[in-house]
N, C-alpha and C positions, 0 to 999 in steps of 0.2 A: 392362453398361450400354451402350446404343447412343445415339449422339448424331449426328444427321444421316447415318445410315447407316454410321457408323464404329463399330467395336467398341472401347470404351475400358476394358475390364475390366483391372484391375491397374495402371492409370496412377496414379501419385502426383501430387497436384495441384501439387507443387513439385519442382524439380530442384536447388534450392540446397543445397549440402552444407557450409556453414560449420560451425565447431565449436560455436558457441553458438546462433545463430539457426536453423541447419539442422535440428537435432532438434525444436525447437519448431515450425518451419514444417511439418515432416513430420507431427508429431502433429496439428496443426490440419488438415492435408490429409486425414489418415486420418479425423478427426472429420467433416469436410465430406463425404467420400466415404461414410461410414457413414450419415449423415443422408440423402443422396441414395439410397443403396441401400435404406434403410428405406422411403422414400417410393415408390421403384420397386416394392418388394415388395408394397405395398398399392395398387398400380396408380395412383399419382399421380407420374409421372416428370417433375415440373416443377422445373427447376434454380433458378428464381427463388424458389420456396417453400423449397427447401433452403437457399438463401442467407439468407432471412429467419429461418428456424429457427436456423441457425448463428449469426447475429448475436444473436439472443435468448439462446442458450446462452452465448455469450462474455460478453454483458452480465451475465447472472446469475452467472457465475463471477467476474467482476470486482467485483460489487456489494459484498462485504464490504470490499475494499480502498477502494472509493469512500466508504463510510460511515465507515471509520476515518479517512480523510484529511479528511473534512468535520468530524468531531469534533475532530481535532487543530487544524484551522484555526480553529474557534470558540474552542478553548481558548487558542490563541496570541493571538487578538484580545483575549480577556479579560485575559491575562497581560501583554500588551505595555505598557499604561500603568504597571504596577508595575515592570516591567523598566527602562523609561525613567526612572522616578523614582530607581531605584537607580543607574543610570548617571549621572544628573544630580548625585546626591549626591557621587559620586566623580570628577566631571568634571575638576577641576583637580588632583587628587592622582595623581601618577604614580609614587610610590615603590612598592616591592615589597610592603610590608605592606598598603598601601591597596588595591592590585590584588588581593591574596589575599583581603582582607575583602570586596571587591566580588564576586569570584567565589563566595565562600562564601554571601553574601546571595542571589545569583542562584540558586545551587544549592538553597538552602533554599526559596526561592520556588517553584522548579520542583517540588521534592519535595512541598511543601504542596498545590500545585495538582494534582499527580499523585494525591494521596490523596483530596482533596475532590471533584474533578471526575470522575476516571476510576474512582474506587471500587476502587483497586488495593490489594492487601494491603500492610500497613505493617510495618516492623520498627524497633525502637529501635536507634539508632546508638551504639556503645560508645565512640566517640572523644570524649574529654572536651573537646578544643579546638574541636569542631565548633560552629558557630553554631546549627545546626538539628539536633535530636536524632532526627528522624524521617526515614526514607528509604523508598522503595518499589521494588518490582520492576517493571521495565519490560518 
């Protein structure tokens, strides 16, 4: 690859060598370089186009996480009034038994929403003391 008369073959786009972000940055650098090399191979050595394509690739890779986050956000907005009602019911009760009952009710609510909204597989809970007899795999 030549840029402004300089030979840039073999240059990694980052020199950061951190333990966590370093490998990720190098991988993204290799991806960016591969996109540019591909464009160069088909006689379109435009770095701006490779940046645009790189951005689109990263966006497409992150799209499943974005969709999941949006679904969870909508689910939380639907569940929030019911969670607040449970908290209001146990607002003045500070003893251990009431707190455990409140947590069991919250857990049950979350499990029910998990099954109805997320369509996740359910299993019957064998605990006889449980308020909610259904749980789901997250």
